[in-house]
Residue frames relative to the residue before (quaternion, step in Angstrom):
aa qw qx qy qz dx dy dz
M 1.0000 0.0000 0.0000 0.0000 0.00 0.00 0.00
A 0.3561 -0.7381 0.5367 0.2008 3.57 -0.74 1.07
L 0.3989 -0.7193 0.5230 0.2235 3.54 -1.00 0.88
S 0.5057 -0.6492 0.4784 0.3065 3.54 -1.13 0.67
R 0.6463 -0.4993 0.3999 0.4159 3.56 -1.25 0.37
G 0.6200 0.5661 -0.3393 0.4242 3.58 1.02 -0.77
V 0.6394 0.5045 -0.3200 0.4840 3.59 1.01 -0.77
H 0.6471 0.5102 -0.3217 0.4663 3.60 0.93 -0.86
V 0.6475 0.5138 -0.3186 0.4640 3.60 0.97 -0.84
E 0.6497 0.5188 -0.3169 0.4564 3.60 0.90 -0.90
R 0.6897 0.4733 -0.2795 0.4714 3.58 0.91 -0.89
M 0.6351 0.5057 -0.3360 0.4775 3.59 1.06 -0.70
R 0.5881 0.5563 -0.3741 0.4526 3.63 1.07 -0.58
R 0.6264 0.5160 -0.3356 0.4782 3.59 1.05 -0.69
A 0.6393 0.5022 -0.3209 0.4860 3.60 1.01 -0.76
L 0.6291 0.5297 -0.3303 0.4632 3.60 1.04 -0.72
R 0.6157 0.5250 -0.3517 0.4708 3.60 1.04 -0.65
Q 0.6277 0.5119 -0.3313 0.4839 3.58 1.05 -0.70
A 0.6420 0.5225 -0.3221 0.4595 3.59 0.97 -0.84
A 0.6291 0.5266 -0.3338 0.4642 3.59 1.02 -0.74
L 0.6193 0.5281 -0.3386 0.4721 3.60 1.06 -0.68
A 0.6147 0.5377 -0.3409 0.4657 3.57 1.07 -0.74
A 0.6579 0.5114 -0.3108 0.4572 3.58 0.88 -0.94
E 0.6411 0.5275 -0.3173 0.4583 3.59 0.97 -0.84
A 0.7001 0.4457 -0.2516 0.4978 3.57 1.13 -0.69
G 0.5443 -0.6340 0.3969 0.3798 3.61 1.25 0.02
E 0.5141 0.6212 -0.4145 0.4219 3.55 1.28 0.37
V 0.6046 -0.5058 0.4402 0.4299 3.58 -1.22 0.39
P 0.3984 -0.7846 0.4270 0.2080 3.59 -0.58 1.15
V 0.2723 0.7020 -0.6011 0.2676 3.51 0.06 1.39
G 0.0527 -0.7950 0.6043 0.0001 3.53 -0.92 0.97
A 0.0941 -0.7914 0.6032 0.0318 3.54 -1.19 0.61
V 0.0350 -0.7551 0.6536 0.0373 3.52 -1.22 0.64
I 0.1589 -0.7679 0.6125 0.0989 3.54 -1.19 0.57
Y 0.1574 -0.7604 0.6264 0.0675 3.51 -1.01 0.96
H 0.2003 -0.7129 0.6603 0.1251 3.53 -1.11 0.83
G 0.7684 -0.1015 0.0050 0.6318 3.52 -0.04 1.30
E 0.7961 -0.2333 0.2068 0.5186 3.58 -0.67 -1.12
R 0.6354 0.5708 -0.3097 0.4177 3.59 1.28 -0.25
L 0.3947 -0.6870 0.5626 0.2359 3.55 -0.92 0.98
V 0.0621 -0.8295 0.5551 0.0037 3.59 -0.64 1.11
A 0.8087 0.0748 -0.0466 0.5815 3.60 1.21 -0.21
Q 0.0891 0.7519 -0.6526 0.0264 3.51 -1.24 0.60
A 0.1019 0.7993 -0.5759 0.1381 3.54 -0.88 1.00
F 0.1721 -0.7479 0.6263 0.1371 3.50 -1.36 0.23
N 0.6898 -0.4656 0.3432 0.4355 3.56 -1.26 0.37
Q 0.0351 0.7993 -0.5980 0.0489 3.55 -0.99 0.90
T 0.1979 0.8242 -0.5127 0.1363 3.58 1.08 0.64
R 0.6847 0.4569 -0.2860 0.4905 3.60 0.97 -0.80
T 0.6583 0.5361 -0.3073 0.4299 3.55 0.84 -1.01
L 0.7736 0.3341 -0.1650 0.5125 3.56 0.86 -1.00
R 0.3112 -0.7589 0.4998 0.2782 3.58 1.31 -0.22
D 0.5160 0.6106 -0.3906 0.4564 3.51 1.03 0.97
P 0.3488 -0.7711 0.4889 0.2116 3.62 -0.43 1.12
T 0.6672 0.4878 -0.3119 0.4687 3.61 1.20 -0.28
A 0.5330 0.6630 -0.3940 0.3480 3.61 1.24 -0.07
H 0.1674 0.7728 -0.5788 0.1992 3.54 0.74 1.14
A 0.6779 -0.5064 0.3473 0.4042 3.57 -1.19 0.56
E 0.6758 0.5057 -0.3019 0.4431 3.58 0.87 -0.96
M 0.6593 0.5173 -0.3107 0.4486 3.59 0.92 -0.91
L 0.6677 0.4903 -0.2991 0.4737 3.57 0.93 -0.90
A 0.6581 0.5038 -0.3096 0.4660 3.58 0.98 -0.82
I 0.6286 0.5286 -0.3400 0.4581 3.61 0.98 -0.78
T 0.6448 0.5127 -0.3188 0.4688 3.59 0.95 -0.83
Q 0.6547 0.5037 -0.3069 0.4726 3.60 0.93 -0.88
A 0.6754 0.5049 -0.2978 0.4475 3.57 0.87 -0.97
A 0.6329 0.5283 -0.3372 0.4545 3.60 0.95 -0.80
A 0.6500 0.4982 -0.3140 0.4803 3.58 1.01 -0.79
A 0.6787 0.5003 -0.2927 0.4510 3.60 0.92 -0.88
V 0.7087 0.4409 -0.2472 0.4923 3.57 1.00 -0.87
G 0.3759 -0.7449 0.4708 0.2866 3.57 1.15 -0.60
D 0.7200 0.3251 -0.2325 0.5673 3.56 1.19 0.54
W 0.4817 -0.6577 0.4882 0.3116 3.58 -1.09 0.60
R 0.6265 0.4841 -0.3330 0.5121 3.56 1.25 -0.36
L 0.1790 -0.8148 0.5469 0.0711 3.57 -0.51 1.18
L 0.0394 0.8173 -0.5658 0.1014 3.50 0.70 1.20
D 0.8081 0.2231 -0.1994 0.5074 3.58 -1.13 0.65
C 0.5561 0.5854 -0.4003 0.4333 3.60 1.17 0.56
T 0.1546 -0.7383 0.6467 0.1133 3.51 -1.32 0.47
L 0.2265 -0.7565 0.6048 0.1028 3.53 -0.90 1.05
Y 0.1015 -0.7516 0.6506 0.0401 3.54 -0.99 0.99
V 0.0742 0.7922 -0.6000 0.0837 3.57 -0.78 1.00
T 0.5250 -0.6942 0.4065 0.2780 3.55 -0.95 0.91
M 0.7771 0.1762 -0.1196 0.5922 3.60 1.20 -0.38
E 0.6373 -0.5340 0.3947 0.3910 3.55 -1.10 0.70
P 0.5025 -0.6769 0.4458 0.3008 3.61 -0.82 0.94
C 0.4735 -0.6416 0.5313 0.2862 3.53 -1.20 0.71
P 0.7103 -0.4445 0.3017 0.4548 3.64 -1.20 0.11
M 0.6324 0.5294 -0.3457 0.4475 3.62 0.96 -0.77
C 0.7021 0.4608 -0.2686 0.4718 3.56 0.84 -1.00
A 0.6129 0.5382 -0.3501 0.4606 3.58 1.04 -0.72
G 0.6383 0.5199 -0.3240 0.4661 3.58 1.00 -0.78
A 0.6543 0.5028 -0.3095 0.4725 3.58 0.97 -0.83
I 0.6117 0.5475 -0.3435 0.4562 3.59 1.05 -0.75
V 0.6487 0.5054 -0.3082 0.4783 3.58 0.96 -0.89
L 0.6853 0.4922 -0.2925 0.4500 3.59 0.83 -0.97
A 0.6909 0.4663 -0.2735 0.4801 3.60 1.07 -0.73
R 0.3723 -0.7630 0.4543 0.2701 3.59 1.32 -0.11
I 0.2226 0.7768 -0.5559 0.1952 3.61 1.04 0.70
P 0.3632 -0.7958 0.4434 0.1955 3.60 -0.55 1.11
Q 0.8070 0.1112 -0.0778 0.5747 3.62 1.13 -0.41
V 0.0839 -0.7730 0.6286 0.0161 3.54 -1.05 0.94
V 0.0731 -0.7799 0.6215 -0.0085 3.53 -0.88 1.07
W 0.0589 0.8087 -0.5846 0.0291 3.60 -0.82 0.90
G 0.5228 -0.6513 0.4734 0.2799 3.48 -1.33 0.46
A 0.8388 0.1211 -0.0240 0.5303 3.56 0.11 -1.32
P 0.4305 -0.6641 0.5344 0.2968 3.58 -1.06 0.69
D 0.2416 -0.7296 0.6126 0.1847 3.55 -1.30 0.29
P 0.1739 -0.8473 0.4933 0.0919 3.58 0.20 1.27
Q 0.6724 0.4984 -0.3058 0.4539 3.61 1.18 -0.37
R 0.8367 0.1257 -0.0221 0.5325 3.61 0.99 -0.78
G 0.3519 0.7855 -0.4648 0.2075 3.59 1.23 0.07
G 0.2325 -0.8071 0.5335 0.0995 3.53 -0.78 1.06
A 0.5745 0.5996 -0.3784 0.4091 3.56 1.27 -0.15
V 0.8125 -0.1385 0.1262 0.5521 3.57 0.73 -1.07
S 0.6104 0.6172 -0.3628 0.3389 3.63 1.03 -0.66
C 0.8026 0.1547 -0.0732 0.5714 3.61 0.74 -1.02
F 0.7778 0.1295 -0.0356 0.6139 3.52 1.01 -0.92
N 0.3346 -0.7676 0.5229 0.1595 3.54 -0.98 0.84
I 0.1103 0.8571 -0.4973 0.0770 3.56 0.99 0.84
L 0.7288 0.4546 -0.2635 0.4390 3.60 0.82 -0.94
D 0.7513 0.3163 -0.2090 0.5402 3.58 1.22 -0.21
S 0.3773 0.7534 -0.4640 0.2731 3.56 1.23 0.41
P 0.3847 -0.7308 0.5131 0.2340 3.60 -0.73 1.00
R 0.5808 0.5962 -0.3680 0.4144 3.60 1.25 -0.23
L 0.6769 0.4727 -0.2925 0.4824 3.59 1.22 -0.35
N 0.5670 -0.6492 0.4086 0.3002 3.56 -1.20 0.58
H 0.7710 0.2376 -0.1539 0.5705 3.60 1.24 -0.11
R 0.0009 0.7783 -0.6275 0.0234 3.54 -0.97 0.92
P 0.2547 -0.7905 0.5363 0.1506 3.58 -0.40 1.19
A 0.5396 -0.5404 0.5144 0.3903 3.52 -1.32 0.28
L 0.1980 -0.8007 0.5606 0.0733 3.57 -0.97 0.89
L 0.0159 0.7602 -0.6492 0.0176 3.53 -1.09 0.80
S 0.0304 -0.8233 0.5664 -0.0220 3.57 -0.53 1.14
G 0.7342 0.4675 -0.3104 0.3822 3.53 -1.35 0.25
I 0.4363 0.6748 -0.4879 0.3409 3.61 1.19 0.20
L 0.8258 -0.0660 -0.0379 0.5588 3.58 -0.58 1.23
Q 0.1083 0.8519 -0.5039 0.0927 3.56 1.11 0.72
E 0.6737 0.5064 -0.3141 0.4371 3.59 0.83 -0.91
E 0.6721 0.4889 -0.2995 0.4687 3.59 0.93 -0.85
C 0.6498 0.5117 -0.3115 0.4679 3.57 0.97 -0.84
A 0.6778 0.4861 -0.2875 0.4707 3.58 0.90 -0.94
A 0.6394 0.5379 -0.3320 0.4378 3.61 0.97 -0.82
L 0.6317 0.5300 -0.3337 0.4569 3.60 0.98 -0.80
L 0.6648 0.4898 -0.2901 0.4837 3.58 0.97 -0.86
L 0.6615 0.5131 -0.3067 0.4528 3.58 0.88 -0.95
D 0.6506 0.5131 -0.3146 0.4631 3.60 0.89 -0.90
F 0.6502 0.5269 -0.3123 0.4496 3.57 0.95 -0.91
F 0.7212 0.4427 -0.2618 0.4641 3.58 0.78 -1.01
Q 0.6051 0.5293 -0.3631 0.4710 3.61 1.08 -0.57
A 0.6436 0.5056 -0.3186 0.4781 3.60 0.98 -0.78
C 0.6315 0.5243 -0.3294 0.4667 3.61 1.01 -0.77
R 0.6712 0.4903 -0.3082 0.4628 3.57 0.84 -0.93
A 0.6444 0.5187 -0.3223 0.4602 3.58 0.95 -0.83
A 0.6654 0.5079 -0.2979 0.4588 3.59 0.97 -0.84
H 0.7221 0.4338 -0.2394 0.4827 3.58 1.09 -0.67
K 0.5048 0.6647 -0.4210 0.3552 3.61 1.25 -0.21
G 0.8653 0.0917 -0.0755 0.4870 3.53 -1.03 0.87
G 0.8348 0.2477 -0.1862 0.4551 3.52 -0.93 0.93
H 0.7047 0.4423 -0.2826 0.4774 3.61 1.13 -0.35
G 0.5125 -0.6556 0.4237 0.3578 3.57 1.22 -0.02
E 0.2972 -0.7494 0.5647 0.1766 3.51 -1.21 0.44
R 0.3793 -0.6850 0.5724 0.2433 3.51 -1.19 0.62
E 0.7077 -0.4067 0.3371 0.4693 3.52 -1.30 0.05
G 0.7750 0.3219 -0.2543 0.4807 3.53 -1.11 0.73
G 0.5740 -0.6404 0.3658 0.3560 3.58 1.25 0.19
M 0.4798 0.6621 -0.4514 0.3573 3.61 1.21 0.03
T 0.3983 -0.7116 0.5240 0.2458 3.55 -0.74 1.01
E 0.5772 -0.6191 0.4101 0.3397 3.54 -0.92 0.95
G 0.8289 0.2000 -0.1780 0.4912 3.56 -0.84 1.01
A 0.5196 0.6675 -0.4268 0.3197 3.61 1.14 -0.37
D 0.6881 0.4597 -0.2984 0.4756 3.60 1.01 -0.69
D 0.6586 0.4991 -0.3033 0.4746 3.57 1.25 -0.18
C 0.4217 0.7273 -0.4617 0.2828 3.59 1.22 -0.02
């Protein structure tokens, strides 16, 4: 049974709430939720700084939670909602977890692993290709990211020194 746009919007709003928690914690504001059928089985936000773990992306944490909740590493009958297009690492995990549908809000034209930079989620070379739906609440998802990075740049302006190439120290790590 195909889900209505309204259901996708409602579920993406839950992912946006997770992303807002990430921003409050000083993390890049990306949130993810996973539904197994109609049941919410995971919700997470980026925690790379908090956990000091470069793999602690919202999608990775949610996949781990969902696997525990479902009792299997194969997340069949699940839908992942994430506020930003998954990176290559997360896209690879999505393929390995066999998640049948991925829905995201904002594209990531610089690092997107689903379709923007790398075509991992739609690669005919891989054994699993989920259904993809992008652009759900895109403006809200993108605005949260833009606000976060603008605040980071403002905080790093002046007084923190510049690295080679004019990049303000820490600005790329916001």
